[in-house]
C-alpha positions as CSV (number, residue, x, y, z in Angstrom):
1,M,7.6,7.3,-12.8
2,I,11.2,7.5,-11.7
3,L,12.8,9.2,-8.6
4,R,16.0,10.7,-10.0
5,K,17.3,12.5,-7.0
6,L,16.5,12.7,-3.3
7,S,17.7,15.5,-0.9
8,V,17.3,14.9,2.8
9,L,18.0,17.2,5.8
10,N,17.5,16.1,9.4
11,Y,15.1,13.2,8.6
12,K,15.5,10.9,11.6
13,N,19.2,9.9,11.7
14,I,19.9,11.1,8.2
15,L,21.5,14.6,8.9
16,Q,22.1,15.6,5.3
17,S,22.2,13.6,2.1
18,E,21.7,14.1,-1.6
19,V,21.5,10.9,-3.6
20,A,21.0,10.3,-7.4
21,F,19.3,7.0,-8.2
22,S,19.3,4.4,-11.0
23,P,16.0,4.3,-12.9
24,K,15.8,0.6,-12.3
25,M,17.3,-1.1,-9.2
26,N,18.8,0.7,-6.2
27,C,20.3,-1.5,-3.5
28,F,21.3,-0.3,0.0
29,F,23.1,-2.4,2.5
30,G,24.6,-1.9,6.0
31,N,24.1,-3.0,9.5
32,N,20.8,-2.6,11.4
33,G,20.1,0.8,12.8
34,M,22.3,2.6,10.3
35,G,19.5,4.4,8.4
36,K,18.5,2.2,5.5
37,T,14.9,2.0,6.5
38,N,14.9,5.8,7.3
39,L,16.0,6.5,3.7
40,L,13.1,4.4,2.3
41,D,10.8,6.0,4.8
42,A,11.8,9.5,3.5
43,I,10.8,8.3,-0.1
44,Y,7.5,7.0,1.3
45,Y,6.9,10.4,3.1
46,L,7.1,12.3,-0.2
47,S,4.3,10.1,-1.6
48,F,1.9,10.0,1.4
49,C,2.8,13.1,3.5
50,K,3.5,10.8,6.5
51,S,5.9,8.1,7.7
52,H,5.3,4.4,6.8
53,I,5.1,3.5,10.5
54,N,3.1,6.7,11.4
55,T,6.0,8.2,13.3
56,P,4.7,11.6,14.6
57,D,6.3,14.6,12.8
58,S,7.8,15.8,16.0
59,Q,9.9,12.6,16.2
60,I,10.9,12.7,12.5
61,I,13.0,15.8,12.9
62,N,16.5,14.8,14.0
63,G,17.5,15.4,17.6
64,D,17.1,19.1,18.7
65,Q,17.0,20.4,15.2
66,D,14.1,22.8,14.3
67,L,13.6,21.8,10.6
68,C,13.4,18.8,8.4
69,V,13.4,19.0,4.6
70,L,12.8,16.5,1.9
71,Q,13.0,17.1,-1.8
72,G,12.4,14.6,-4.6
73,N,13.0,15.2,-8.3
74,Y,10.9,12.8,-10.5
75,D,10.7,11.9,-14.2
76,Y,7.0,11.6,-14.6
77,E,5.6,10.3,-17.9
78,G,7.8,12.6,-20.0
79,H,8.0,15.7,-17.7
80,E,9.7,16.6,-14.4
81,E,8.0,16.8,-11.0
82,E,9.7,18.5,-8.0
83,I,8.1,17.7,-4.6
84,F,9.3,19.6,-1.6
85,C,8.4,19.0,2.0
86,A,9.4,21.1,5.1
87,I,8.5,20.0,8.6
88,R,9.0,22.5,11.5
89,R,8.3,21.9,15.1
90,K,4.8,23.0,16.3
91,Q,3.9,24.3,12.8
92,R,1.9,23.0,9.9
93,K,4.0,20.9,7.5
94,Q,4.5,22.4,4.1
95,F,4.2,20.4,0.8
96,K,4.9,21.9,-2.6
97,R,4.6,20.6,-6.1
98,N,6.8,22.4,-8.5
99,K,7.2,25.3,-6.0
100,K,3.4,25.7,-5.6
101,E,2.1,24.8,-2.1
102,Y,-0.9,22.5,-1.8
103,D,-4.1,23.9,-0.1
104,K,-4.8,20.5,1.3
105,L,-2.4,17.6,1.7
106,S,-5.0,15.2,0.4
107,E,-4.6,16.8,-3.1
108,H,-1.1,15.2,-3.2
109,I,-2.2,11.6,-2.5
110,G,-2.1,9.5,-5.6
111,L,0.3,11.6,-7.6
112,L,3.3,9.4,-6.7
113,P,2.0,5.9,-6.4
114,L,4.2,3.7,-4.2
115,V,4.2,0.3,-2.5
116,M,6.4,-0.5,0.5
117,V,7.1,-3.9,1.9
118,S,8.7,-3.9,5.4
119,P,8.9,-5.8,8.7
120,A,6.3,-3.3,10.1
121,D,3.7,-5.0,7.8
122,A,3.4,-7.8,10.3
123,D,0.8,-5.6,12.0
124,L,-1.5,-6.3,9.1
125,I,-1.8,-9.8,10.4
126,R,-1.4,-9.5,14.2
127,G,-2.6,-5.9,14.7
128,G,-6.1,-4.5,15.1
129,S,-8.7,-4.2,12.4
130,D,-7.8,-0.5,11.9
131,E,-4.5,-1.7,10.3
132,R,-6.3,-3.8,7.7
133,R,-8.8,-1.0,6.9
134,R,-5.9,1.3,6.4
135,F,-4.4,-1.1,3.9
136,L,-7.6,-1.1,1.8
137,D,-7.8,2.7,2.1
138,L,-4.2,3.2,1.0
139,I,-4.8,1.2,-2.2
140,I,-8.0,2.8,-3.2
141,S,-7.0,6.4,-2.3
142,Q,-4.0,6.3,-4.6
143,Q,-6.2,5.9,-7.7
144,D,-9.7,7.1,-6.7
145,K,-10.0,10.8,-5.6
146,P,-13.8,10.5,-4.9
147,Y,-13.1,7.7,-2.5
148,L,-10.5,9.7,-0.6
149,H,-12.9,12.6,-0.4
150,A,-15.7,10.3,1.0
151,L,-13.3,8.8,3.5
152,I,-12.2,12.2,4.8
153,Q,-15.8,13.5,5.0
154,Y,-16.9,10.3,6.9
155,N,-14.1,10.7,9.4
156,K,-14.9,14.4,10.0
157,A,-18.6,13.5,10.6
158,L,-17.6,10.6,12.9
159,L,-15.3,12.9,15.0
160,Q,-18.2,15.5,15.3
161,R,-20.7,12.8,16.3
162,N,-18.3,11.3,18.9
163,T,-17.8,14.8,20.3
164,L,-21.6,15.2,20.7
165,L,-21.8,11.8,22.4
166,K,-19.0,12.6,24.9
167,D,-20.6,15.9,25.7
168,Q,-23.9,14.1,26.3
169,S,-25.6,16.4,23.8
170,M,-29.3,15.9,23.3
171,D,-29.6,18.0,20.0
172,A,-31.5,15.6,17.8
173,S,-31.2,17.8,14.7
174,L,-27.4,17.8,14.9
175,Y,-27.3,14.0,15.3
176,E,-29.6,13.6,12.3
177,V,-27.4,15.7,10.0
178,L,-24.2,13.9,11.0
179,E,-25.9,10.4,10.8
180,M,-27.1,11.3,7.3
181,Q,-23.5,12.2,6.3
182,L,-22.1,9.1,7.9
183,G,-24.7,7.0,6.0
184,M,-24.0,8.6,2.6
185,Y,-20.2,8.7,2.8
186,G,-20.0,5.3,4.6
187,R,-22.0,3.7,1.7
188,I,-19.4,5.0,-0.8
189,V,-16.5,3.7,1.2
190,Y,-18.2,0.3,1.8
191,E,-19.0,-0.3,-1.8
192,K,-15.5,0.5,-3.1
193,R,-13.8,-1.5,-0.4
194,K,-16.0,-4.5,-1.1
195,K,-15.3,-4.2,-4.9
196,L,-11.6,-3.9,-4.3
197,V,-11.4,-7.1,-2.2
198,E,-13.3,-9.0,-4.9
199,D,-11.0,-7.8,-7.7
200,F,-7.8,-8.0,-5.6
201,T,-8.1,-11.5,-4.1
202,P,-7.4,-13.6,-7.3
203,I,-4.2,-11.5,-8.0
204,F,-3.1,-11.9,-4.4
205,N,-3.7,-15.7,-4.5
206,A,-1.7,-16.1,-7.7
207,Y,1.3,-14.2,-6.2
208,Y,1.2,-16.3,-3.0
209,Q,1.1,-19.6,-4.8
210,T,3.9,-18.6,-7.1
211,I,6.1,-17.6,-4.1
212,C,5.4,-20.7,-2.0
213,G,5.2,-23.1,-4.9
214,S,2.0,-24.8,-3.8
215,A,-1.7,-24.7,-4.3
216,E,-2.3,-23.5,-0.7
217,E,-5.1,-20.9,-0.9
218,V,-5.2,-17.5,0.7
219,G,-8.2,-15.3,1.0
220,L,-9.5,-11.9,2.0
221,H,-13.0,-11.4,3.3
222,Y,-14.5,-8.0,3.9
223,I,-16.9,-8.0,6.9
224,S,-19.3,-5.1,7.3
225,R,-22.7,-4.5,9.0
226,L,-23.6,-2.4,6.0
227,E,-24.0,-5.7,4.2
228,E,-27.4,-6.1,5.8
229,T,-28.4,-2.6,7.1
230,E,-28.6,1.1,6.3
231,L,-26.1,3.0,8.5
232,A,-28.0,6.3,9.1
233,G,-31.0,4.4,10.5
234,K,-28.9,2.1,12.6
235,L,-27.0,5.0,14.1
236,A,-30.4,6.7,15.0
237,M,-31.5,3.6,16.7
238,S,-28.2,3.2,18.7
239,R,-27.9,6.9,19.6
240,E,-28.9,6.4,23.3
241,R,-26.5,3.4,23.7
242,D,-23.7,5.3,22.0
243,R,-24.3,8.2,24.3
244,I,-23.7,5.9,27.3
245,L,-20.6,4.4,25.6
246,G,-19.3,7.8,24.6
247,Y,-18.5,6.8,21.0
248,T,-20.1,5.7,17.7
249,S,-20.3,1.9,17.9
250,S,-21.4,1.2,14.3
251,G,-20.1,2.2,10.9
252,I,-17.4,1.5,8.3
253,H,-14.8,2.5,11.0
254,K,-15.6,-0.9,12.6
255,D,-15.4,-3.1,9.5
256,E,-12.9,-6.0,9.3
257,L,-10.8,-7.5,6.6
258,E,-10.3,-11.2,7.5
259,M,-7.0,-12.7,6.2
260,T,-7.2,-16.4,5.7
261,L,-4.8,-19.3,4.9
262,G,-6.5,-22.5,3.8
263,G,-9.8,-21.2,5.1
264,Y,-8.5,-20.3,8.6
265,L,-7.4,-17.0,10.0
266,I,-3.7,-16.7,9.2
267,R,-3.0,-15.0,12.5
268,R,-4.0,-18.3,14.2
269,V,-2.5,-20.9,11.9
270,G,0.4,-19.2,10.0
271,S,4.0,-20.0,10.6
272,Q,6.6,-17.2,10.4
273,G,7.5,-18.1,6.9
274,Q,3.8,-18.3,5.8
275,N,3.0,-14.9,7.4
276,K,6.0,-13.3,5.7
277,T,5.1,-14.9,2.3
278,Y,1.5,-13.8,2.8
279,L,2.5,-10.2,3.4
280,I,4.9,-10.0,0.5
281,A,2.3,-11.5,-1.9
282,L,-0.2,-9.0,-0.6
283,K,2.1,-6.1,-1.4
284,L,3.1,-7.4,-4.8
285,A,-0.6,-7.8,-5.6
286,Q,-1.1,-4.2,-4.5
287,F,1.7,-3.1,-6.9
288,A,0.1,-5.0,-9.8
289,F,-3.3,-3.5,-9.0
290,L,-2.0,0.0,-8.9
291,N,0.2,-0.5,-12.0
292,K,-2.8,-1.7,-14.0
293,R,-5.3,1.0,-12.9
294,G,-3.0,4.1,-12.3
295,Q,-1.6,6.6,-14.6
296,T,2.1,5.7,-14.0
297,T,4.2,2.8,-12.8
298,P,4.5,2.8,-8.9
299,I,7.8,2.8,-7.1
300,L,8.5,-0.4,-5.1
301,L,10.3,-0.2,-1.8
302,L,11.5,-3.5,-0.3
303,D,12.9,-3.2,3.2
304,D,14.7,-6.3,4.7
305,I,12.2,-8.7,3.1
306,F,14.3,-11.9,3.0
307,D,14.4,-12.7,6.8
308,K,12.6,-15.8,7.9
309,L,12.2,-17.1,4.3
310,D,13.6,-20.3,2.9
311,A,15.8,-20.3,-0.2
312,C,13.1,-21.5,-2.5
313,R,10.8,-18.6,-1.6
314,V,13.6,-16.1,-1.8
315,E,14.4,-17.4,-5.3
316,Q,10.7,-17.0,-6.4
317,I,10.6,-13.4,-5.1
318,I,13.8,-12.6,-6.9
319,K,12.3,-13.9,-10.1
320,L,9.1,-11.9,-9.7
321,V,10.8,-8.5,-9.0
322,S,13.2,-9.1,-11.9
323,E,10.3,-9.1,-14.4
324,N,9.7,-6.1,-16.6
325,D,6.3,-5.3,-15.0
326,F,8.2,-3.6,-12.1
327,G,9.7,-0.2,-12.7
328,Q,12.1,1.5,-10.2
329,I,12.9,-0.6,-7.1
330,F,14.6,0.3,-3.9
331,I,15.8,-2.6,-1.7
332,T,17.7,-2.9,1.6
333,D,19.5,-5.8,3.3
334,T,22.1,-6.3,5.9
335,N,24.5,-8.0,3.4
336,R,25.0,-8.3,-0.3
337,K,24.1,-12.0,-0.8
338,Y,20.5,-11.6,-1.9
339,L,21.1,-8.2,-3.5
340,D,23.8,-9.7,-5.7
341,E,21.5,-12.5,-6.7
342,I,18.8,-10.0,-7.7
343,L,21.2,-7.9,-9.7
344,L,22.5,-11.0,-11.5
345,A,18.9,-12.2,-12.3
346,M,17.7,-8.8,-13.5
347,N,20.6,-7.9,-15.8
348,R,19.4,-4.3,-15.8
349,D,20.8,-0.9,-14.8
350,Y,21.4,-0.6,-11.0
351,A,23.2,1.4,-8.3
352,L,24.7,0.2,-5.1
353,F,24.9,2.2,-1.8
354,R,26.3,1.7,1.7
355,V,24.4,3.3,4.6
356,E,26.4,3.9,7.8
357,R,25.4,6.1,10.7
358,G,22.9,8.0,8.5
359,E,25.3,8.6,5.7
360,V,24.5,7.2,2.2
361,Q,27.5,6.6,0.0
362,P,27.5,5.2,-3.6
363,M,29.6,2.1,-4.1
364,E,31.4,0.6,-7.0
365,E,30.4,-2.9,-8.1
């Protein structure tokens, strides 16, 4: 899959831009705060119907403008796909595929597989467990529609049960129906998350060791109470306690993904360089996983990834992304040093752009 052209209107600080891309490497440089990340975020939005850092739609529209528009034209396994998105204040966002509007945004997820590596990924290590669950969900949802359906239905039932608990409802029949749904959909989510972590960890380990040039082991461990109990029954038993708390205290929405380095939690023992290497290896493994199991090659977005890395690790990353396994790549940096090294190593088609005050301008070599 290749993004040939992107049109942007009023997306964050990008007032208006239309950019044609190389099918291989696209490099953007400029000072911080000029709009490089916002451009990559616009590409991300077209894949996932939301911002990479979960910026509310009301804050995505530039200034006091009323409308934001994104349009991407893709070469997709021999045919063209046109994706259109319009965001209006206080209205439902509109997503169209080839001029036909989706009934549900979830129908779009997985069509345009994409992996983004950015400084915001640090939250995977230092943030709450919801960040790490979201990472698993994002991988599986892009290539497994039944999983996405189960996750959506689980969250709907969870919201309804929490509403009953907050309202101090005593309607046992309603609780039983919701707890049955939570148990059924929760089991699907649990099993697929667990299988993903088992299959994913060896790929992740290999990338980490390649980048850091050592045998230092990294690990991922999925922790869930469903390992030892059936959820519907547990929820029935904890109903009175949950009513006092005002929320559902058990379920796959409380599961954890432990991230380890040398057998210890990396958030406790990892240096800045180790954390950055860990996250980049995690995302490159995500790319490899989606590339192997999906219907098309994902797009790779690399936003300011070289900060806090030594020269050896930078060199290994450059070698990795220069391989033919990777398709179209978008990469940002504040200067051309590393970008030029990547272009030299790849010896493939590329395009250079300067981003300044929200304007994207193509550059000559």
